Backbone as a ProteinNet text record, in pm:
[ID]
protein_1_A
[PRIMARY]
MNQVIPENKEQEKENRIPLIIGIILLTVLLSVGITLWVVNHYIFPNKFDPVVLSQKEDNRLSSKLDQFSWINNSNAKTNKKLEPEKYSEKGAKREITLSERELNALLAKNTDLANKLAIDLSENLASGKLLVPMDEDFPILGGKTLKISAGIELSFTNDRPIVKLKGLSVMGVPVPNAWLGGMKNVDLINEFGQDEGFWKTFADGVDNIKVEDSRLVINLKK
[TERTIARY]
124.2	40.6	130.8	117.2	200.9	157.6	262.6	233.8	213.5	109	77.8	142.8	230.6	298.9	214.4	180.8	99.2	162	75.8	123.1	210.2	176.2	255.7	398.3	417.8	552.9	633.4	564.3	631.9	677	590.8	623.7	740.4	743.1	851.3	985.8	986.6	1110.1	1158.7	1064.1	1100.4	1157.9	1104.7	1153.3	1294.6	1332	1464.4	1574.7	1537.5	1638.1	1725.3	1668.8	1755.6	1847	1798.9	1878.9	1998.9	1973.1	2080.5	2185.3	2137.1	2229.7	2312.6	2247.5	2317.9	2426.8	2395.9	2494.2	2613.3	2585.3	2692.9	2781.6	2719.7	2796.8	2881	2822	2894.3	3015.1	2995.1	3104.5	3216.9	3179.2	3279.7	3356.3	3283.9	3348.2	3444	3401.5	3488.5	3613.3	3597.1	3711.7	3810.5	3755.7	3842.7	3912.9	3838.8	3897.6	4009.4	3986.6	4089.4	4211.3	4188.7	4299.8	4383.6	4316	4387.9	4465.6	4406.2	4475.1	4602.6	4594	4711.1	4819	4777.1	4874	4943.1	4865.5	4922.6	5011.9	4975.3	5048.9	5164.2	5157.8	5260.6	5343.1	5277.8	5352.1	5407.1	5324.9	5369.3	5343.2	5414.2	5386.4	5429.2	5362.3	5400.8	5523.4	5586.4	5702.8	5659.9	5753.6	5725.6	5736.4	5659	5671.4	5787.3	5887.9	6001.4	5958.1	6026.4	5995.8	6047.2	5961	5999.5	5986.7	6098.4	6098.9	6043	5982	5941.1	6065.8	6050.5	6165.7	6231.8	6149.5	6202.6	6280.3	6222.7	6289.3	6418.4	6415.1	6533.8	6644.9	6609.3	6710.1	6772.5	6689.5	6740.1	6835.4	6799.9	6886.7	7017.3	7009.4	7130.8	7223.4	7163.1	7242.6	7316.3	7247.5	7311.1	7426.3	7403.6	7507.5	7627.5	7600.8	7709.9	7796.7	7734.2	7809.2	7908.2	7872.3	7961.6	8042.5	8036.6	8112.9	8077.1	7952.2	7908.9	7890.4	7925.9	7915.8	7778.9	7712.1	7581.9	7598.6	7587.6	7616.7	7523.5	7406	7312.2	7339.5	7435.4	7467	7570.8	7542.3	7633	7766.4	7770	7893.7	8000.5	7961.2	8060.4	8146.2	8100.1	8177.4	8287.2	8285.2	8387.1	8520.5	8624.8	8759	8796.4	8853.2	8896.7	9021.6	9024.6	9138	9215.3	9348.9	9428.5	9383.1	9375.9	9327.1	9393.6	9437.2	9499.7	9394.8	9428.4	9333.9	9316.8	9191.4	9162	9029.1	9021.3	8896.1	8824.9	8880.7	8821.3	8682.9	8583.9	8446.8	8378.9	8443.4	8384.4	8259	8158.2	8031.2	8041.5	8011.4	8022.2	7886.3	7781	7646.6	7580.8	7527.7	7452.8	7305.4	7222.4	7078.8	7003.6	6925.4	6846.5	6704.1	6608.1	6468.7	6439.3	6327.6	6287	6270.4	6209.5	6189.1	6322.6	6414.4	6545.2	6621.8	6613.3	6683	6629	6498	6437.9	6464	6467.9	6496.2	6640.3	6733.9	6873.2	6884.2	6809.2	6807.9	6754.5	6648.2	6585.8	6678.1	6757.1	6842.8	6974.8	7029	7167.8	7186.5	7078.9	7091.9	6983.4	6989.1	6884.8	6776.4	6770.5	6674.8	6550.2	6533.9	6423.7	6288.3	6265.4	6136.5	6138.9	6252.1	6266.4	6281.5	6320.1	6345.4	6277.2	6209.5	6145.6	6179.5	6222	6266.9	6172.8	6140.3	6055.7	6136.1	6127.3	6197.9	6096.7	6106.7	6022.1	6111.1	6052.4	6130	6221.3	6353.9	6456.8	6443.4	6373.1	6351.2	6358.8	6442.5	6448.2	6388.5	6285.6	6217.5	6234.3	6247.9	6265.4	6182.1	6137.3	6068.7	6149.2	6180.9	6265.7	6197.9	6193.9	6141.6	6258.2	6250.8	6360.4	6311.7	6356.3	6318.4	6383.3	6305.3	6355.7	6404.2	6511.9	6566.1	6462.2	6465.6	6368.9	6373.4	6491.6	6507.9	6471	6432.8	6399.3	6269.6	6265.3	6144.1	6020.2	5909.7	5776.7	5768.3	5858.1	5849.7	5941.4	5993.4	6083.2	6020.9	6094.5	6045.5	5951.2	5916.5	5826.8	5908.5	5838.5	5904.3	5857.3	5951.9	5920	5933.6	5846.1	5857.6	5912.7	6024.5	6089.5	6084.7	6042.1	6035.4	6124.8	6186.8	6275.7	6272.1	6301.5	6310	6440.2	6508.2	6635.4	6629	6655.8	6660.7	6793.8	6786.9	6906.5	6893.2	6985.6	6982.1	7122.5	7134.1	7264.7	7249.2	7320.7	7311.8	7449.5	7478.9	7607.1	7726.7	7719.5	7828.4	7855.7	7760.5	7778.2	7650.2	7665.2	7545.7	7488.5	7359.3	7291.7	7228.7	7257.6	7200.9	7143.3	7010.4	6944.3	6848.4	6854.6	6755.9	6628.6	6520.7	6394.6	6312.6	6337.5	6264.5	6273.1	6236.3	6238	6120.6	6049.7	5933.7	5948	5903	5901.5	5757.7	5707.8	5568	5470.9	5509.1	5422.2	5429.6	5513.4	5526	5656.7	5652.5	5775.1	5864.6	5994.1	6091.3	6128.3	6124.6	6160.3	6302.1	6321.6	6452.5	6560	6521.6	6617.7	6670.9	6586.7	6629.3	6717.8	6713	6797.7	6927.7	6957.5	7080.4	7074.5	6950.5	6935.7	6975.3	6976.3	7025.1	6914.8	6790.8	6682	6697.1	6687.1	6697	6834.1	6935.6	7073.5	7143.5	7207.2	7281.7	7409.9	7413.4	7526	7655.6	7644.1	7763.8	7822.2	7737.6	7783.2	7835.4	7772.1	7808.1	7938.8	7954.4	8069	8161.9	8126.1	8205.7	8329.3	8354.5	8472.2	8596.1	8574.2	8685.1	8703.9	8823.3	8851.3	8761.3	8708.6	8620.1	8523.2	8423.9	8331.7	8259	8199.9	8115.4	8194.2	8317.2	8400.5	8439.1	8477.7	8514.6	8396.9	8278.4	8158.3	8128.1	8129.8	8097	8196.5	8324.7	8428.4	8421.2	8358	8351.8	8223.7	8128.8	7998.3	7990.1	7959.5	7945	7799.6	7708	7565.4	7488.4	7384.5	7295.9	7153.2	7064.4	6927.1	6830.9	6730.9	6626	6496.7	6441.9	6316.3	6208.9	6091	5982.8	6020	6051.3	6083.8	6216.7	6310.9	6439.8	6551	6668.7	6787.7	6897.4	6958.3	7065.5	7185.8	7302.7	7425.6	7533	7592.8	7704.9	7833	7934.7	8061.4	8164.2	8253.1	8361	8473.6	8560.1	8676.2	8777.8
-1483.3	-1536.9	-1601.1	-1556.7	-1611.2	-1752.5	-1835.6	-1975.8	-1985.4	-2047.6	-2063	-2190.4	-2174.9	-2290.7	-2345.1	-2471.8	-2530	-2508.6	-2495	-2467.2	-2579.7	-2705.2	-2817.6	-2816.6	-2763.5	-2757	-2647.2	-2536.1	-2429.9	-2481.1	-2558.9	-2615.2	-2712.7	-2790.2	-2887	-2816.8	-2701.5	-2625	-2572.5	-2522.5	-2469.8	-2579.9	-2701	-2812.7	-2854.9	-2828.2	-2867.6	-2773.6	-2649.9	-2550.1	-2595.6	-2644.3	-2690	-2805.6	-2893.7	-3006.2	-2956.6	-2858.9	-2803.5	-2734.8	-2656.8	-2589.2	-2692.2	-2800.4	-2906.3	-2971	-2997.2	-3057.1	-2964.1	-2832.6	-2735	-2730.4	-2726.5	-2723.1	-2849.3	-2965	-3091.4	-3093.5	-3042.2	-3035.7	-2946.5	-2830.1	-2737.5	-2802.9	-2868.9	-2932.9	-3043.6	-3123.5	-3229.6	-3171.2	-3064.4	-3001.5	-2947.7	-2880.6	-2826.7	-2939.6	-3046.2	-3159.9	-3225.3	-3248.6	-3311.2	-3220.6	-3088.8	-2994.1	-2995.7	-2993.4	-2997	-3126.8	-3238.2	-3367.6	-3368.4	-3317.6	-3312	-3222.5	-3105.7	-3012.6	-3074.5	-3138.5	-3195.3	-3315.4	-3398.4	-3522.5	-3508.3	-3412.7	-3402.9	-3274.3	-3161.5	-3035.9	-3002.8	-3015.2	-2986.4	-3108.4	-3218.4	-3342.4	-3335.8	-3417.3	-3430.6	-3519.2	-3512.5	-3597	-3743.3	-3835	-3977.4	-4018.7	-4118.3	-4175.4	-4274.4	-4254.7	-4347.3	-4486.3	-4588.8	-4727.1	-4755	-4807.9	-4846.4	-4998	-5064.6	-5210.1	-5258.7	-5376.8	-5441	-5489.1	-5529.1	-5575.8	-5696.8	-5787	-5906.1	-5865.8	-5774.3	-5729.3	-5654.7	-5573.9	-5497.9	-5590.7	-5694.7	-5792.4	-5864.2	-5898.5	-5966.9	-5875.4	-5747	-5652.2	-5632.3	-5620.7	-5605	-5724.4	-5844.7	-5966	-5960.8	-5910.7	-5898.5	-5797.9	-5687.4	-5585.1	-5636.1	-5715.7	-5772.8	-5864.8	-5938.5	-6029.4	-5953.8	-5829	-5748.2	-5650.4	-5667.3	-5583.4	-5435.7	-5408.4	-5269	-5220.4	-5096.9	-5043	-4981.6	-5028.1	-4974.5	-4897.9	-4766.2	-4684.5	-4712.7	-4768.8	-4797.9	-4934	-5006.8	-5140.5	-5131.7	-5191.9	-5185.3	-5250.4	-5341.2	-5410.9	-5315.6	-5194.8	-5100.6	-5045.7	-5065.6	-5018.5	-5116.7	-5234.1	-5334.3	-5292.6	-5323.1	-5289.8	-5378.8	-5317.7	-5395.9	-5475.2	-5602.7	-5690.8	-5714.1	-5724.1	-5757	-5890.2	-5897.3	-6019.2	-6035.5	-6156.6	-6187	-6181.5	-6114.3	-6101.2	-6233.5	-6266.5	-6388	-6370.7	-6424.5	-6422.5	-6557.2	-6649.1	-6781.7	-6770.2	-6826.3	-6824.3	-6689.1	-6594.3	-6461	-6466.4	-6392.2	-6389.7	-6290	-6333.4	-6246.5	-6214.2	-6247	-6217.1	-6111.8	-6009.2	-5904.5	-5919.8	-5940.5	-5955.7	-5857.3	-5772.1	-5674.8	-5673	-5670.9	-5657.9	-5510.4	-5486.5	-5348.7	-5267.8	-5329.4	-5260.6	-5233	-5329.2	-5309.1	-5196.6	-5191.4	-5087.7	-4949	-4936.8	-4808.6	-4772.9	-4873.5	-4848.2	-4800.4	-4856.4	-4811.7	-4664.7	-4625.5	-4484.9	-4396.9	-4445.9	-4367.6	-4351.8	-4455.1	-4452.7	-4380.2	-4391.4	-4349	-4230.8	-4173.7	-4057.9	-3956.2	-3841	-3740.3	-3752.8	-3871.5	-3893.8	-3969	-3987.8	-4069.1	-4022.5	-3890.8	-3837.3	-3788.3	-3811.7	-3757.6	-3864.1	-3986.7	-4091.3	-4221.1	-4283.7	-4413.3	-4504.6	-4627.3	-4721.5	-4841.5	-4881.4	-4998.2	-5099.7	-5226.8	-5333.7	-5430.6	-5452	-5549.3	-5628.3	-5715.1	-5804.6	-5725.7	-5734	-5668.6	-5516.8	-5458.2	-5313.8	-5252.6	-5149.5	-5068.9	-4932.9	-4894.9	-4767.8	-4678.1	-4549.7	-4456.2	-4331.2	-4276.1	-4146.9	-4053.9	-3936.3	-3841.8	-3705.3	-3647.9	-3513.4	-3415.2	-3315.8	-3219.4	-3079.6	-3026	-2889	-2788.8	-2693.3	-2592.7	-2470	-2410	-2290.3	-2178.3	-2095.6	-1987.1	-1892.1	-1879.4	-1786.5	-1846.8	-1975.2	-2041	-1982.4	-1950.6	-1890.2	-1979.1	-1918.2	-1978.9	-2081.9	-2181.9	-2291.1	-2270.8	-2149.9	-2123	-2157.1	-2232.2	-2271.4	-2389.4	-2440.7	-2556.1	-2684.9	-2796.9	-2927.6	-3001.7	-3052.3	-3131.2	-3280.3	-3359.7	-3505.3	-3563.5	-3633.1	-3695.7	-3847	-3916.4	-4063.1	-4119.1	-4232.5	-4294.7	-4445.8	-4515.2	-4661.4	-4705.6	-4801.9	-4852.8	-5005.5	-5059.4	-5204.2	-5256.5	-5357.2	-5421.4	-5571.7	-5629.5	-5773.5	-5822	-5949.7	-6009.5	-6106.7	-6078.4	-6161	-6173.1	-6294.9	-6320.1	-6279.2	-6315.7	-6290.5	-6142.4	-6056.6	-5913.3	-5854.3	-5761.2	-5692.4	-5598.7	-5576.2	-5484.1	-5372.7	-5249.3	-5132.5	-5040.6	-5023.4	-4939.2	-4841.1	-4716.1	-4618.5	-4640.7	-4677.6	-4704.5	-4577.8	-4477.1	-4352.8	-4265.4	-4138.7	-4041.9	-3947.2	-3920.4	-3831.4	-3720.9	-3603	-3489.1	-3443.6	-3443.4	-3406.6	-3495.2	-3621.8	-3715.4	-3707.1	-3616.9	-3601.8	-3667.2	-3770.8	-3835.8	-3738.2	-3742.7	-3656.5	-3720.2	-3644.9	-3700.7	-3756.4	-3863.7	-3927.8	-3830.7	-3739	-3641.6	-3553.2	-3521.5	-3437.8	-3514.9	-3647.9	-3732.4	-3769.9	-3701.5	-3730	-3861.1	-3909.9	-4036	-4157.8	-4144.9	-4253.4	-4351.1	-4325	-4414	-4549.4	-4657.6	-4796	-4829.4	-4753.1	-4781.8	-4858.2	-4971	-5049.5	-4972.8	-4914.7	-4831.1	-4911.2	-5038.9	-5123.4	-5147.6	-5180.2	-5205.7	-5077.3	-4964.2	-4836.6	-4780.1	-4791.7	-4727.1	-4824	-4952.6	-5048.7	-5099.2	-5055.2	-5099.8	-5018.8	-4894.9	-4806.8	-4806.8	-4770.8	-4763.2	-4657	-4689.9	-4596.8	-4670.8	-4597.7	-4654.8	-4778	-4767.2	-4875.2	-5003.1	-4990.9	-5110.4	-5172.8	-5088.1	-5137.5	-5207.1	-5146.1	-5205	-5340.6	-5347	-5471	-5581.2	-5546.4	-5647.3	-5705.6	-5634.1	-5682.3	-5755.4	-5762.5	-5825.6	-5961.5	-6063.8	-6199.3	-6227.5	-6157.3	-6170.6	-6059.8	-6012.8	-5915.1	-5949.3	-5944.4	-5987.6	-5903	-5847.7	-5773.8	-5852.7	-5892.5	-5967.1	-5880.2	-5934.9	-5862.6	-5836.8	-5710.4	-5665.6	-5719.4	-5757.1	-5808.5	-5780.1	-5740.3	-5715.8	-5811.8	-5882.7	-5977.9	-5944.6	-5923.3	-5895.3	-5993.6	-6064.2	-6152.9	-6089.3	-6081.4	-6018.5	-6122.5	-6084.9	-6173.1	-6173.1	-6272.5	-6277.9	-6174.1
3775.4	3884.2	3988.7	4115.3	4222.3	4258	4276.2	4311.9	4462.4	4500.6	4642.3	4694.1	4795.8	4854.9	4967.7	4960.1	5065.6	5202.4	5302.7	5439.1	5492.9	5456.5	5507.9	5454.2	5330.3	5273.8	5341.5	5372.3	5444.9	5581.7	5646	5777.6	5767.2	5656	5635.3	5621.2	5548.6	5532.3	5666.1	5747.3	5878.4	5967.4	5954.7	6036	5995.6	5869.8	5821.6	5868.2	5901.7	5938.3	6055.8	6167.8	6277.4	6235.2	6146.8	6100.3	6019.5	5930	5847.1	5934.9	6032.8	6124.7	6202.6	6244.2	6318.1	6234.4	6107.1	6016.7	5997.9	5981.4	5964	6087.9	6207.1	6331.7	6348.8	6315.5	6326.8	6233.1	6109.6	6012.2	6062.7	6119.8	6173.5	6288.9	6379.6	6495	6451.1	6352.6	6301.9	6237.3	6159.6	6093.2	6195.7	6298.7	6404	6478	6508.9	6581	6503.1	6373.6	6289.2	6279.2	6264.9	6255.6	6383.2	6498.9	6626.9	6642.6	6599.6	6609.1	6525.7	6400.8	6313.2	6373.9	6425.6	6484.8	6605.2	6693.4	6815.6	6789.3	6689.6	6667.3	6570.2	6480.2	6377	6384.6	6412.3	6411.9	6550.3	6653.3	6789.3	6878.1	6856.5	6928.7	7075.1	7155.9	7296	7308.8	7424.4	7448.5	7459.3	7427.4	7439.6	7586.1	7621.9	7756.1	7757.1	7844.8	7847.6	7891.8	7839.4	7875.6	8016.3	8100.4	8236.2	8247.1	8272	8279.7	8413.1	8409.2	8533.7	8606.8	8731.5	8808.8	8743	8689.7	8622.1	8496.6	8416.7	8294.9	8327.1	8433.7	8472.9	8518.7	8591.9	8636.1	8517.4	8417.2	8298.3	8220.2	8207.1	8137.6	8213.9	8344.8	8425.8	8409.6	8400	8380.1	8246.4	8141.2	8009.9	8014.5	8082	8091	8170	8273.5	8351.8	8267.1	8174.2	8087.7	8001.1	7966.3	7883.3	7966.6	8098.9	8191.2	8176.2	8138.7	8133.9	8276.8	8303.3	8437.3	8457.9	8560.9	8597.1	8727.6	8722.9	8840.3	8957.1	8928.2	9036.1	9098.7	9042.4	9090.4	9200.9	9314	9427.9	9397.4	9296.8	9265.8	9214.5	9164.9	9114.6	9227.7	9353.5	9468.4	9506.8	9446	9476.7	9416.5	9484.2	9437.9	9320.1	9213.8	9098.5	9134	9092.5	9117.7	8988.3	8995.6	8876.2	8817.9	8686.4	8622	8485.9	8456.6	8328.6	8217.5	8107.6	7997.8	7925.8	7892.7	7817	7745	7624	7547.8	7555	7631.9	7644.7	7708.5	7639.7	7691.6	7679.9	7609.5	7595.6	7509.5	7547.4	7474.2	7359.9	7238.9	7121.5	7060.6	7131.4	7082.6	7170.1	7107.5	7177.5	7139.9	7238.9	7216.5	7305.1	7243.8	7318.4	7264.6	7355.5	7313.5	7286.8	7221.2	7191.8	7320.4	7421.6	7548.5	7617.7	7612.2	7674.7	7606.9	7473.5	7397.5	7433.2	7440.3	7476.2	7622.4	7708.9	7850	7868.8	7790.1	7796.7	7756.4	7653.7	7612.6	7724.6	7789.9	7896.2	8016.4	8045.5	8164	8141.3	8021.4	8000.3	7906.1	7853.8	7765	7799.8	7733.6	7752.7	7646.1	7582.1	7473.9	7519.6	7650.1	7701.4	7650.6	7647.5	7604.3	7460.3	7389.4	7254.6	7147.1	7184.6	7085.9	7125.6	7030.7	7053	6935.7	6967.2	6865	6858.4	6735.5	6711.3	6630.2	6668.9	6598.3	6538.5	6407	6337.8	6242.6	6163.6	6076.3	5982.6	6006.7	5924	5918.5	6014.3	6009.9	6150.1	6161.7	6283.7	6251.7	6325.3	6300.5	6422.1	6395.9	6506.1	6487.6	6600.2	6601.2	6690.8	6639.5	6711.9	6718.3	6837.8	6855.6	6855.3	6767.3	6752	6789.2	6904.4	6941.6	6845.8	6796.8	6705.2	6783	6733.5	6796.7	6795.3	6898.3	6910.1	6790.1	6729.2	6616.8	6482.3	6481.1	6355.3	6299.9	6168.9	6110.8	6127.6	6161.5	6172.2	6285.5	6284.9	6382.7	6502.1	6520.3	6631.8	6765.9	6848.7	6979.6	6979	6862.5	6851.8	6840.5	6831.3	6822.1	6698	6620.6	6502.1	6533.6	6472.7	6486.7	6357	6369	6253.8	6270.3	6166.2	6167.7	6057.6	6086.3	5986.8	6002.4	5892.2	5893.5	5830.4	5893.8	5843.2	5836.2	5718.8	5702.6	5755.7	5841.7	5896.3	5874.7	5800.1	5774.7	5741.7	5707.2	5678.3	5561.3	5452.2	5331.8	5268	5218.5	5150.8	5236.6	5364.8	5460	5482.3	5452.6	5474.7	5533.7	5627.1	5678.4	5572.1	5580.6	5490.1	5573.9	5537.7	5605.5	5499.1	5499.7	5399.2	5467	5426.1	5469.7	5388.4	5455.8	5386.4	5365.3	5445	5427.1	5549.9	5531.4	5640.7	5621.3	5729.8	5724.1	5827.2	5790.9	5882.4	5897.7	6021.8	6050.3	5972.3	5950.3	5880.5	5730.1	5676.8	5531.6	5485.2	5399.4	5351.2	5274.8	5305.9	5238.7	5104.7	4994	4862.5	4861.4	4785.7	4777.4	4728.3	4639	4586.9	4698.4	4796.9	4908.8	5006.1	4997.6	5082.6	5012.1	4903	4828.4	4753.1	4725.6	4653.7	4735	4868.6	4954.7	4996.4	4958.4	4996.4	4927.7	5006.3	4958.2	4899.2	4935.4	4892.6	5004.9	4969.2	5067.6	5103.2	5223.1	5264.1	5276.5	5314.7	5325.4	5187	5090.5	4954.5	4888.6	4923.6	4862.1	4917.9	5051.2	5114.6	5187.2	5188.5	5264.8	5193.6	5070.2	4997.1	5035.7	5076.8	5113.7	5265	5308.6	5450.8	5514.4	5627.8	5696.7	5786.7	5836.5	5934	5881.6	5760.5	5710.4	5684.9	5635.6	5614.8	5748.4	5843.8	5976.9	6043.5	6032.1	6090.4	6027.9	5895	5824.2	5855.1	5861.8	5886.3	6026.9	6119.3	6256.9	6292.3	6196.8	6224	6156.9	6235.8	6183.4	6143.3	6207.1	6172.2	6242.3	6178.1	6240.5	6199.4	6297.3	6269.7	6352.4	6284.8	6353.6	6338.2	6451.1	6451.7	6516.1	6528.8	6593.4	6738.7	6770.9	6907.1	6959.2	6869.2	6916.9	6817.3	6871	6790.8	6834.6	6736.1	6765.1	6677.6	6740	6668.8	6713.5	6618.6	6646.8	6596.8	6681.9	6647.2	6605.8	6515.3	6471.1	6575.1	6564.2	6652.2	6610
[MASK]
++++++++++++++++++++++++++++++++++++++++++++++++++++++++++++++++++++++++++++++++++++++++++++++++++++++++++++++++++++++++++++++++++++++++++++++++++++++++++++++++++++++++++++++++++++++++++++++++++++++++++++++++++++++++++++++

């Protein structure tokens, strides 16, 4: 015996059809949107916007560079004739202090990394994001751009600087420590600073190093 479905239930089913179709379309749109976001931000990221200092910030940075006798090609003072001068370290400044914005602005002004590298400074941590263009002949990703992120601990303890790789990610995926040669969270100064070479030379010349929120401070030894 066939079961008779009341007319109101048939009408209710018909009314649900547009709702079900709407839910399916919304799900598809969300999936496509999330996929495009991941592709744009991690696989094929846009270039970074270079830091542009205000006039006040630029003047302050120029003053710091002048203290270290760095040459600024846009500075009219570079046109002045150099005068003979007796060498002296008396009153010489041995502290280098740069804000996060100043550091990124220096990259933008003096290197070709303005749109490819961005540096963040936080408590005892320097973080960087780097865009790496892939060669046209590279399999699958040829001609595309990869985004690489890394974090490095910078601090000073027991009269020695500490430099540790905290991690590295490619396209938002953390690289396993084994693929990094086991160097994650290893104090590079302690590991390699005992033998002659870069790390020992670097450590022996630093009196203090400190990374704060948006600021880097390095004190040099005599």
